[in-house]
C-alpha positions as CSV (number, residue, x, y, z in Angstrom):
1,M,0.0,0.0,0.0
2,N,2.8,2.3,0.8
3,N,4.4,1.6,-2.6
4,V,1.2,2.6,-4.4
5,S,0.9,5.8,-2.5
6,N,4.5,6.6,-3.1
7,S,4.1,6.1,-6.9
8,F,1.0,8.2,-6.9
9,E,2.7,11.0,-5.0
10,S,5.7,10.9,-7.4
11,A,3.4,11.0,-10.5
12,L,1.5,13.9,-9.0
13,A,4.7,15.7,-8.2
14,S,5.9,15.1,-11.8
15,L,2.6,16.4,-13.1
16,V,2.8,19.5,-10.9
17,Q,6.4,20.1,-12.1
18,A,5.3,19.7,-15.7
19,I,2.4,22.2,-15.5
20,P,4.7,25.2,-15.9
21,N,6.4,23.6,-18.9
22,V,3.0,22.9,-20.5
23,I,1.9,26.5,-19.8
24,V,5.1,27.8,-21.4
25,A,4.6,25.6,-24.4
26,L,1.0,26.7,-24.8
27,L,2.1,30.3,-24.5
28,L,4.8,29.8,-27.2
29,L,2.2,28.1,-29.4
30,L,-0.2,31.0,-28.9
31,L,2.7,33.4,-29.7
32,A,3.6,31.5,-32.8
33,Y,-0.1,31.6,-34.0
34,I,-0.3,35.3,-33.4
35,V,3.0,36.1,-35.1
36,A,2.1,33.7,-38.0
37,S,-1.3,35.3,-38.4
38,L,0.1,38.8,-38.4
39,V,2.7,37.9,-41.0
40,R,0.1,36.2,-43.2
41,G,-2.2,39.2,-42.8
42,V,0.6,41.6,-43.7
43,I,1.4,39.6,-46.9
44,V,-2.2,39.1,-48.0
45,K,-3.9,42.4,-47.0
46,G,-1.0,44.7,-46.8
47,F,0.5,43.8,-50.2
48,G,-3.0,43.6,-51.6
49,K,-3.7,47.2,-50.6
50,L,-0.3,48.3,-52.0
51,G,-1.5,47.0,-55.4
52,A,0.6,43.8,-55.6
53,P,-2.1,41.9,-57.6
54,R,-2.2,44.7,-60.2
55,G,1.6,44.6,-60.3
56,L,1.6,40.9,-60.9
57,V,-0.8,41.4,-63.8
58,K,1.3,44.1,-65.3
59,S,4.4,41.9,-65.0
60,R,2.5,39.1,-66.8
61,V,3.1,36.7,-64.0
62,V,-0.7,36.2,-63.7
63,T,-3.5,37.0,-66.1
64,S,-6.0,38.6,-63.7
65,E,-6.0,40.4,-60.3
66,E,-8.0,37.5,-58.8
67,Q,-5.1,35.1,-59.6
68,G,-2.8,37.7,-58.1
69,R,-4.7,37.6,-54.8
70,D,-4.6,33.8,-54.9
71,V,-0.8,33.9,-55.3
72,L,-0.6,36.3,-52.3
73,R,-2.8,34.0,-50.2
74,S,-0.5,31.0,-51.1
75,I,2.6,32.9,-50.1
76,G,0.9,34.0,-46.8
77,N,0.1,30.4,-46.0
78,V,3.6,29.3,-46.7
79,F,5.0,31.9,-44.3
80,F,2.3,31.0,-41.7
81,F,3.4,27.4,-41.5
82,L,7.1,28.4,-41.8
83,I,6.8,30.5,-38.6
84,F,5.2,27.5,-36.8
85,I,8.1,25.4,-37.8
86,L,10.5,28.0,-36.5
87,F,8.7,28.0,-33.1
88,L,8.5,24.2,-32.9
89,P,12.0,23.5,-31.4
90,S,11.3,26.0,-28.6
91,I,7.9,24.4,-27.8
92,L,9.5,21.0,-27.7
93,D,12.3,22.2,-25.5
94,A,9.7,23.7,-23.1
95,L,8.1,20.2,-22.8
96,N,11.6,18.6,-22.1
97,M,11.3,16.5,-25.3
98,Q,15.0,16.9,-26.3
99,S,15.1,13.6,-28.3
100,V,12.4,14.9,-30.6
101,A,13.4,18.6,-30.5
102,Q,17.1,18.0,-31.4
103,P,16.6,16.7,-35.0
104,I,14.0,19.4,-35.7
105,T,16.3,22.0,-34.3
106,N,19.2,20.9,-36.5
107,M,16.8,21.0,-39.5
108,V,15.6,24.5,-38.7
109,E,19.2,25.7,-38.2
110,Q,20.2,24.3,-41.5
111,F,17.2,25.8,-43.1
112,L,17.9,29.2,-41.5
113,A,21.5,29.0,-42.6
114,F,20.3,28.2,-46.2
115,L,17.7,31.0,-46.3
116,P,20.3,33.8,-47.3
117,N,21.4,31.7,-50.3
118,I,17.8,31.2,-51.4
119,F,17.0,34.8,-50.9
120,A,20.1,35.8,-52.9
121,A,19.3,33.4,-55.7
122,V,15.7,34.7,-55.9
123,V,16.9,38.3,-56.0
124,I,19.4,37.4,-58.8
125,L,16.8,35.7,-60.8
126,V,14.2,38.4,-60.4
127,I,16.6,41.3,-61.2
128,G,18.2,39.3,-64.1
129,F,14.7,38.5,-65.5
130,Y,13.7,42.1,-65.5
131,I,17.0,43.2,-67.0
132,A,16.8,40.5,-69.7
133,R,13.2,41.5,-70.5
134,L,14.2,45.2,-70.7
135,V,17.0,44.3,-73.1
136,R,14.6,42.1,-75.1
137,N,12.1,44.9,-75.5
138,L,14.9,47.3,-76.5
139,V,16.2,44.9,-79.1
140,H,12.7,44.3,-80.4
141,N,11.9,48.0,-80.7
142,L,15.3,48.6,-82.4
143,L,14.7,45.8,-84.9
144,L,11.2,47.2,-85.6
145,S,12.6,50.7,-86.1
146,L,15.1,49.2,-88.6
147,N,12.1,47.5,-90.4
148,I,14.0,44.2,-90.4
149,D,10.9,42.1,-91.2
150,H,10.3,44.2,-94.3
151,W,13.8,43.6,-95.6
152,F,13.6,39.9,-94.7
153,N,10.4,39.6,-96.7
154,R,12.1,41.3,-99.6
155,L,14.6,38.4,-99.7
156,G,11.8,36.1,-100.7
157,H,10.6,34.8,-97.4
158,T,7.2,35.1,-95.8
159,Q,6.3,35.2,-92.1
160,T,3.9,32.9,-90.4
161,R,0.8,34.9,-89.7
162,T,-2.3,34.2,-87.8
163,A,-5.3,34.4,-90.0
164,A,-7.7,37.0,-88.9
165,P,-11.3,37.3,-90.1
166,A,-12.6,40.2,-92.1
167,D,-14.4,41.7,-89.1
168,S,-11.3,41.5,-86.8
169,A,-11.5,45.1,-86.1
170,A,-13.5,44.3,-83.0
171,P,-11.7,44.9,-79.7
172,A,-10.1,41.9,-78.1
173,A,-11.5,40.4,-74.9
174,P,-9.7,41.1,-71.6
175,G,-6.6,39.0,-71.1
176,E,-6.6,38.0,-74.8
177,K,-3.8,39.3,-77.1
178,P,-4.7,40.8,-80.4
179,A,-4.0,38.7,-83.5
180,A,-1.4,41.2,-84.6
181,Q,0.7,40.6,-81.5
182,N,0.5,36.8,-82.0
183,K,2.2,36.6,-85.4
184,I,5.8,35.3,-85.5
185,T,8.2,37.9,-86.8
186,L,12.0,37.9,-87.2
187,A,12.3,40.8,-84.8
188,K,10.4,38.8,-82.1
189,I,12.5,35.7,-82.7
190,L,15.8,37.6,-82.5
191,S,14.7,39.5,-79.4
192,N,13.7,36.2,-77.6
193,I,17.1,34.7,-78.5
194,V,18.8,37.7,-76.9
195,F,16.5,37.2,-73.8
196,V,17.6,33.5,-73.5
197,V,21.3,34.4,-74.0
198,I,21.1,36.9,-71.1
199,M,19.2,34.5,-68.8
200,I,21.7,31.7,-69.2
201,P,24.5,33.3,-67.2
202,I,22.0,34.7,-64.7
203,V,20.6,31.2,-64.0
204,T,24.2,29.9,-63.7
205,V,25.1,32.6,-61.1
206,A,21.8,31.9,-59.2
207,L,22.6,28.1,-59.0
208,E,26.1,28.8,-57.8
209,T,24.7,31.0,-55.1
210,L,22.6,28.1,-53.7
211,S,25.9,26.2,-53.0
212,I,24.2,22.8,-53.7
213,Q,27.0,21.1,-55.5
214,T,25.1,17.9,-56.5
215,I,22.4,20.0,-58.2
216,S,24.3,23.1,-59.3
217,E,27.4,21.6,-60.8
218,P,25.8,19.5,-63.5
219,I,23.3,22.2,-64.5
220,T,26.0,24.9,-64.4
221,S,28.3,22.7,-66.5
222,V,25.5,22.3,-69.1
223,L,24.7,26.0,-69.1
224,N,28.4,26.9,-69.4
225,T,28.6,24.5,-72.4
226,V,25.6,26.1,-74.0
227,L,27.0,29.6,-73.3
228,T,30.3,28.6,-74.9
229,M,28.5,27.2,-78.0
230,I,26.4,30.3,-78.5
231,P,29.0,32.2,-80.5
232,N,29.7,29.1,-82.6
233,I,26.0,28.7,-83.2
234,F,25.7,32.3,-84.4
235,V,28.7,31.9,-86.7
236,A,27.2,28.7,-88.1
237,I,23.9,30.4,-88.7
238,I,25.6,33.3,-90.5
239,L,27.6,30.8,-92.6
240,V,24.5,28.9,-93.7
241,I,22.5,32.1,-94.4
242,A,25.5,33.7,-96.3
243,G,26.0,30.5,-98.2
244,Y,22.4,30.2,-99.2
245,Y,22.2,33.8,-100.5
246,L,25.6,33.6,-102.2
247,A,24.6,30.3,-103.9
248,K,21.3,31.9,-105.0
249,F,23.1,34.9,-106.4
250,I,25.7,32.9,-108.2
251,S,23.1,30.4,-109.5
252,D,20.9,33.2,-110.9
253,L,23.9,34.9,-112.5
254,L,25.1,31.6,-114.0
255,I,21.7,30.7,-115.4
256,S,21.4,34.2,-116.9
257,L,24.8,34.0,-118.6
258,L,24.2,30.4,-119.9
259,Q,20.8,31.4,-121.3
260,R,22.4,34.4,-123.1
261,T,25.1,32.1,-124.6
262,G,22.3,30.0,-126.1
263,I,23.5,26.8,-124.4
264,N,20.1,25.1,-125.1
265,S,20.8,25.3,-128.9
266,V,23.1,22.3,-128.3
267,Y,19.8,20.3,-128.6
268,D,19.4,21.4,-132.2
269,F,23.0,20.5,-133.0
270,I,22.7,17.1,-131.5
271,G,19.3,16.4,-133.0
272,I,17.1,16.3,-130.0
273,E,13.5,17.4,-130.5
274,R,12.5,20.8,-129.1
275,G,9.8,19.2,-126.9
276,D,12.5,17.3,-125.0
277,S,14.7,20.4,-124.7
278,K,11.9,22.3,-123.1
279,R,11.6,19.7,-120.4
280,F,15.3,19.8,-119.7
281,D,16.5,23.4,-119.4
282,L,20.3,22.8,-119.4
283,A,21.1,26.3,-118.1
284,N,18.7,25.9,-115.2
285,I,20.0,22.4,-114.4
286,I,23.6,23.6,-114.3
287,G,22.7,26.7,-112.2
288,Q,20.7,24.6,-109.6
289,V,23.6,22.0,-109.4
290,V,26.1,24.9,-108.7
291,K,23.7,26.3,-106.1
292,V,23.4,23.0,-104.3
293,L,27.2,22.5,-104.3
294,I,27.8,25.9,-102.7
295,I,25.2,25.3,-100.1
296,V,26.7,21.9,-99.2
297,F,30.2,23.5,-98.9
298,F,28.9,26.2,-96.5
299,T,26.9,23.7,-94.5
300,V,29.9,21.4,-94.0
301,E,31.9,24.4,-92.8
302,A,29.1,25.4,-90.4
303,L,29.1,21.9,-89.0
304,N,32.8,22.1,-88.5
305,V,32.4,25.4,-86.6
306,L,29.8,23.7,-84.3
307,Q,32.2,20.8,-83.8
308,L,29.6,18.2,-84.8
309,Y,32.3,15.8,-85.9
310,V,30.0,12.9,-87.0
311,L,27.9,15.2,-89.3
312,N,31.0,16.9,-90.4
313,Q,32.6,13.6,-91.5
314,I,29.4,12.7,-93.4
315,G,29.6,16.1,-95.2
316,N,33.3,15.7,-96.0
317,A,32.5,12.2,-97.4
318,I,29.8,13.7,-99.6
319,I,32.2,16.4,-100.8
320,L,34.9,13.9,-101.6
321,Y,32.3,11.8,-103.5
322,L,31.0,14.7,-105.6
323,P,33.8,14.7,-108.2
324,M,33.0,11.1,-109.1
325,V,29.3,11.9,-109.3
326,V,30.1,14.9,-111.6
327,S,32.4,12.8,-113.8
328,A,29.7,10.0,-114.0
329,L,27.1,12.6,-115.0
330,L,29.4,14.0,-117.6
331,I,30.0,10.6,-119.1
332,L,26.3,9.9,-119.3
333,G,25.6,13.3,-120.8
334,L,28.3,13.0,-123.4
335,A,27.2,9.5,-124.2
336,I,23.6,10.6,-124.7
337,A,24.7,13.5,-126.8
338,G,27.1,11.4,-128.8
339,G,24.7,8.6,-129.2
340,T,21.9,10.9,-130.4
341,L,24.4,12.6,-132.8
342,L,25.5,9.2,-134.2
343,Q,21.9,8.1,-134.5
344,G,21.1,11.1,-136.7
345,V,24.2,10.6,-138.9
346,I,23.5,6.8,-139.4
347,R,19.8,7.4,-140.1
348,R,20.7,10.1,-142.6
349,Y,23.2,8.1,-144.6
350,T,21.9,4.5,-144.3
351,N,18.2,5.3,-144.0
352,S,17.9,2.5,-141.4
353,P,16.2,3.7,-138.1
354,F,16.9,0.3,-136.5
355,S,20.6,0.5,-137.0
356,A,20.7,4.1,-135.9
357,A,18.8,3.3,-132.7
358,L,21.0,0.2,-132.1
359,V,24.2,2.3,-132.2
360,K,22.7,4.9,-130.0
361,Y,21.7,2.5,-127.2
362,I,25.0,0.6,-127.5
363,V,26.9,3.8,-126.8
364,I,24.5,4.6,-123.9
365,I,25.0,1.1,-122.4
366,F,28.8,1.5,-122.6
367,A,28.5,4.8,-120.9
368,V,26.2,3.4,-118.1
369,F,28.8,0.8,-117.3
370,M,31.6,3.4,-117.3
371,A,29.6,5.7,-115.0
372,L,28.9,2.8,-112.6
373,D,32.6,2.0,-112.6
374,Q,33.4,5.7,-112.0
375,L,31.0,5.8,-109.0
376,G,32.6,2.7,-107.5
377,F,29.2,1.0,-107.4
378,A,29.9,-2.8,-107.1
379,T,32.9,-2.5,-109.4
380,T,33.4,-6.3,-109.7
381,I,29.8,-7.0,-110.5
382,V,29.6,-4.2,-113.0
383,N,32.8,-5.4,-114.8
384,I,31.6,-9.1,-114.9
385,G,28.2,-8.0,-116.1
386,F,29.8,-5.9,-118.9
387,L,32.0,-8.8,-120.0
388,L,29.0,-11.2,-119.9
389,I,27.0,-8.8,-122.0
390,L,29.8,-8.1,-124.5
391,G,30.6,-11.9,-124.7
392,G,26.9,-12.7,-125.2
393,L,26.6,-10.1,-128.0
394,S,29.7,-11.5,-129.7
395,I,28.4,-15.1,-129.5
396,A,25.0,-14.0,-130.7
397,F,26.5,-12.2,-133.6
398,A,28.7,-15.2,-134.5
399,I,25.8,-17.6,-134.3
400,S,23.4,-15.4,-136.2
401,F,26.1,-14.8,-138.9
402,G,27.0,-18.5,-139.0
403,I,23.4,-19.7,-139.4
404,G,22.2,-16.9,-141.8
405,G,25.3,-17.2,-144.0
406,R,25.7,-21.0,-144.1
407,D,24.7,-21.4,-147.8
408,F,26.9,-18.5,-148.8
409,A,29.8,-20.0,-146.9
410,K,29.2,-23.5,-148.3
411,R,29.2,-22.3,-152.0
412,N,32.4,-20.4,-151.5
413,L,34.1,-23.3,-149.7
414,D,33.1,-25.7,-152.5
415,R,34.4,-23.3,-155.2
416,F,37.6,-23.0,-153.3
417,E,38.0,-26.8,-152.9
418,R,37.4,-27.4,-156.7
419,K,40.0,-24.8,-157.6
420,I,42.5,-26.5,-155.3
421,Q,41.8,-29.9,-156.9
422,R,42.1,-28.5,-160.5
423,D,45.3,-26.8,-159.8
424,S,46.7,-29.9,-158.2
425,N,45.8,-32.1,-161.3
426,D,47.7,-29.7,-163.7
427,P,51.5,-30.7,-163.5
428,T,52.7,-27.9,-165.6
429,D,51.5,-25.3,-163.2
430,G,53.5,-24.2,-160.3
431,P,52.3,-24.2,-156.8
432,P,48.5,-23.7,-156.5
433,S,47.5,-20.1,-156.2
434,I,44.7,-19.0,-154.1
């Protein structure tokens, strides 16, 4: 009985001793609630009266003031619970719950130590964003004043425009952009590129400010690589654009010069009909080939500037293969021209269309095999096929001549044999003469 009473008395004494700690904890909890409520009220109502929702709408962070107020309420709730977390270690210490309070205290200390980095990173991002947007607007207005879209359209390009109905003069609804602002223009594209270029180093600095090595180092490395490649990208774009317009200029100039020299009159000299020559404008074909070659050269050089070695090797292989392609095309062209010329000559002097066509296609077949050999296209198979065709034609000619001229050959051989016998029967004559 004494043991029970002693235990009860010790428990009662512990409870009496814990009452001040509970009261202190409740007071701290009440203080945390009051402070958190005050901070949330300042953020929601104070910034609301200062016109923060309207500022968010003007900054295009939100589309309406109601959304701006929702954003402020969300921020206020975040700070409300954050203040409770900050008071939580003190409340637990007041209750003598050190085993639970110590980890939370360590977490809060680390969080408080990390807050300046977060604040600095947010400030850098916000200031950098507004600076980048200011520069973007300045570049956009400068390009519009230079009327760059007009000159770009003069070069033969059209912009992608949003189709507007005939009655599009009606005012746009609130929060909706007019159709004229939605069209994609060269000035807008270039200004957005400037915006991205400015934001890349700003984001890099903000990540380095956080001092989270496992997150910041890979992202920073990627952003630094992109930032390093940006000058090469601009140089490559300039090379491709310059190559295209230079190729277009040279192609148009070459086509004009070739047409003035009357290169298409070669069809009349060879004997090709005018209908075929209209389908194959030789001057235009040569000009387009030259244009493609110049563009390929500039593209390969642009890939070299970008250090895209795989694509660069493919481009160099194409360039190295081009002379063989050109020589193969020259062989085929000369064969077609020569075959057509021989066809006309043979038809004119022999009056045999079949013989003329046969000679023409024999020349073309020879040229096809020569072109395939020049291209290195299955060289062994091409050579064996050519030898088989040539041998087959020879055997076919021999067999056809042998069968068709058998009677003629028999009569001449009989005559030759009788003459030999007659000469051998006459002793006065000398050796037999053939």
